[in-house]
N, C-alpha and C positions, 0 to 999 in steps of 0.2 A: 504494500500499499504505500502511495507516495505521500510525503510531507503536506502537500496541500490537501489531500483527501483526509488525512488524520486531522488536521487543523479544522476542516470542514466538519467532520464528525464530533470533535470535541466541542466546538461552538455549538453545533446543534443539540447535542446532548446537554451543554450548560444551559441553554435557552429553554429547553422542554423540562428541565428538572428546577428551574428558577421559580420563586414566588412571584406573584404579580408585582410587588415592590421592586424586586431585582430586576424584572424585565423592565420596568419603567426606567430605573436606572441605566440600564444597558442601552436603552434607546436614546436616553440623554447623553450618555457617554459617546455614542456614535454620532448623534446630532452634532456635538461640539466638534468631534473629530473631523466630520465631513466640513463643517464651516471653517475650522482652522486651515484644513488642506486647500479649500477653494480660496481663501483669503491669501494664502501663501501663493499659489499658483497665480492668481491675478496681480500680485505684487510683483510676482517674476515676469509678468507678460505672457503667461501661457494660459489663456482663456480657454482653450480646448480642454485642457487638464481640469479646469475649475468647473466645467459644465456638468460632467457625471457627478461630481461631489455635492453641487447644488441641487439636482435632481434627486439625489438620495436624501439630501436633507429635506427637501419638500415631501418626499415620500414618508419620512419618519415625522413630520409635522402633521400631515394628513392622517396618519395612524394615530398619534396623541390626540389629535381633534376628535376623530370618530371614535375613539373609546372613552373620551370624557363624558362623564355623567353630570351635565351642567346642573340639573336640579338636585344633585346629592348634597351639595353644600354651598355655603354663600359665596365662595370664592370662584365657584364653578364659570359663572359668566365672564368674568373678568379674565381667567385663564383661557377660556375660549377666544375672547377677543384678542388677546395676546397671541394665541396660535394664529388667528387670522392675520394680525399684523405681520408675524413673522413670515406666513406664506406670501404676502404682497412684498415684503423687504426682499425676501430670497428671489421671487420672480424678477422684481426690478433690478437686483444685484446681476442676475444672470444676463437680463436684456441688454443691460448698459455696462456690463463688465466692470462694476463698480465695487471695488474693495473695501470700501468705507462703509456701504450698506451692510457687507458680510461681517466686517468688524462691529457694526453696531448690534447684528443678530447675535453674534457670539457674546456680547457684553450682556446680553438678556438672558441668553441660554445658560452660560456658565455658573451663575448664582442659582438658577432654578436647579440645574443638575446638582448642585451642591446641597441644597435645601432638601431635594428628593432623597439623595444618598443619606444624609443625615437622618431624615425621618424613617427611611428603610432600615437603618442601622438600629435606631431606637425601637422600632417595631420587632425586630429580630431579637432584640436583648430582652424584651418583655415576654417572649414566646417561650 
């Protein structure tokens, strides 16, 4: 078995055995990674390399938005609005090859990722 197929199998197993909280953190981790890679590619004048990263980031935000239960808590509508803003910004960043928009998205995503990571860790500690 090749190293790539072993890695894919490991990642697949990690996702299928993860708690919902861990999956959420994994999505945020990958979203931040995609945005950072896109920002770097745009900064280096490689828009073709940024495009798949931005598309994947959009896919993740669509997944986050689609799985959000807006009526489950009072912050739900605000988080949905934030996800919609991210989608619009990522789209504009892609169209205009604008690394500053990508950086703005990253400035929003990283604190959210850190907050979800902390919440997941707290929840795991109480279980």
